[in-house]
C-alpha positions, -999 to 999 in steps of 0.1 A, spaced: -374 156 -357 -393 149 -390 -382 171 -419 -403 199 -434 -431 190 -458 -425 211 -489 -453 211 -514 -435 228 -543 -466 250 -550 -480 280 -533 -515 293 -526 -546 274 -534 -529 249 -558 -505 238 -531 -534 235 -506 -552 211 -528 -521 189 -531 -516 190 -493 -552 179 -488 -546 149 -510 -514 138 -492 -524 148 -456 -534 114 -443 -503 98 -456 -481 125 -441 -497 123 -407 -491 86 -406 -455 91 -416 -451 117 -388 -465 92 -363 -439 66 -374 -410 89 -371 -386 74 -344 -383 106 -324 -421 111 -323 -427 75 -315 -403 76 -285 -420 107 -272 -455 94 -275 -447 60 -261 -430 75 -231 -460 98 -224 -485 70 -226 -464 47 -205 -459 73 -177 -493 90 -175 -514 75 -147 -543 84 -125 -518 95 -98 -498 118 -121 -500 153 -106 -495 186 -122 -463 189 -103 -452 155 -117 -460 166 -152 -442 199 -152 -412 182 -135 -408 157 -163 -395 175 -194 -403 147 -218 -439 144 -206 -444 181 -205 -431 185 -241 -458 162 -254 -486 176 -232 -479 212 -243 -471 201 -279 -505 185 -282 -521 219 -279 -496 239 -298 -482 254 -266 -446 241 -269 -432 276 -265 -444 275 -228 -420 247 -219 -400 269 -196 -431 285 -179 -435 256 -155 -451 276 -126 -477 291 -149 -485 257 -166 -488 241 -131 -514 267 -122 -532 261 -154 -533 223 -148 -545 228 -112 -572 254 -121 -608 247 -110 -626 242 -143 -660 249 -127 -649 283 -114 -653 310 -139 -629 332 -120 -601 306 -120 -570 313 -140 -576 289 -169 -611 302 -174 -599 338 -175 -573 332 -202 -583 344 -236 -563 317 -253 -585 286 -248 -558 261 -257 -548 263 -220 -584 253 -211 -583 224 -234 -550 213 -219 -564 215 -184 -596 196 -193 -577 168 -209 -552 164 -181 -579 165 -154 -599 138 -173 -570 113 -168 -585 101 -135 -614 84 -153 -593 67 -179 -556 75 -181 -550 53 -211 -577 71 -231 -563 104 -221 -528 93 -230 -540 82 -264 -560 114 -271 -531 136 -261 -505 117 -281 -527 117 -312 -531 155 -308 -493 157 -304 -487 138 -337 -512 161 -355 -493 192 -341 -460 177 -352 -474 172 -387 -486 208 -387 -452 220 -376 -436 201 -405 -461 217 -429 -453 251 -413 -416 246 -418 -423 244 -455 -450 271 -457 -464 288 -425 -497 297 -443 -505 261 -448 -500 253 -411 -523 281 -402 -549 269 -427 -549 233 -413 -552 246 -378 -581 269 -387 -599 240 -405 -596 217 -375 -605 244 -349 -636 255 -369 -649 220 -373 -647 217 -335 -664 251 -330 -694 238 -350 -700 211 -325 -701 234 -294 -730 249 -277 -712 282 -268 -727 314 -282 -713 329 -314 -701 359 -295 -681 337 -271 -666 318 -300 -656 350 -318 -638 362 -286 -619 329 -288 -610 336 -324 -596 370 -313 -577 354 -285 -561 327 -305 -532 340 -326 -531 312 -352 -569 313 -358 -571 350 -357 -543 353 -384 -565 333 -409 -596 354 -403 -577 386 -403 -559 377 -436 -591 365 -453 -609 397 -443 -581 419 -455 -575 435 -421 -541 449 -414 -523 446 -381 -536 480 -370 -570 465 -362 -553 451 -331 -551 486 -317 -589 489 -315 -609 479 -285 -618 443 -282 -655 451 -286 -648 471 -318 -627 443 -332 -655 418 -325 -679 440 -343 -656 444 -373 -648 407 -375 -684 397 -373 -694 423 -399 -666 411 -423 -677 375 -418 -713 383 -429 -699 401 -459 -672 376 -470 -686 342 -457 -723 350 -457 -727 344 -420 -711 352 -386 -726 321 -370 -702 292 -364 -728 266 -372 -725 279 -407 -688 289 -407 -679 254 -394 -693 236 -425 -667 222 -449 -680 245 -477 -675 277 -456 -642 266 -441 -629 260 -476 -641 295 -487 -623 311 -457 -591 291 -461 -588 295 -499 -594 333 -496 -568 335 -469 -543 316 -489 -550 335 -521 -546 369 -504 -516 357 -485 -499 346 -518 -507 380 -534 -492 398 -504 -461 377 -505 -457 382 -543 -462 419 -539 -436 421 -511 -411 401 -533 -416 424 -562 -410 454 -540 -379 438 -527 -366 430 -562 -373 465 -573 -354 479 -543 -324 457 -551 -325 468 -588 -324 504 -577 -296 498 -553 -275 480 -579 -276 510 -603 
């Protein structure tokens, strides 16, 4: 697979460099022979007649389908993924609509849309797969940048949706990658996860008003506010990493005496 993208800088400075080279690096990822073979195979084999059983039974196709939505770790959970793919999207009580992580819903929607235009579905899913592979390369160099890119892309999409702000905040809480960025930017420790979901919602929305000036995703999803969120997350993350390193160095110094 493609090698890690190492920026050579941390925090906000490295983020600015990454933004400048992003398009070029995504294109390079798409041209990688391993990625090309995977995406070509997926497009060539996805048809109107491809069933959920067919997809989960073909490791190479399933790898791309799950990878397109950042769900690659579920590659062994074939029975669960099949249920997700076969869920009734119009039934609020169906499995996929009850899952807090809405990446599964996006996967099911995209797969079920193949009947109308399998070529378009194949193209959309392979493009998403390339983007995820790019993000993985970035994450192999610095995980905080992978999370920042994911948050930017997710929040831009949130801004186009008609869902209520409360619904979208619940999605933030249910999405581990997105939640990490908000939690880091707001200075929340992991202990907040021990609170009730309703209390977490209240605390996240209150912090958003204080830090970002709004808890509405029509505002949060603007490029200006996304940049404020991401740069704050990266700055605090860098400080935390530096503090941890200093403590580690101090501990080593004491042990060596």
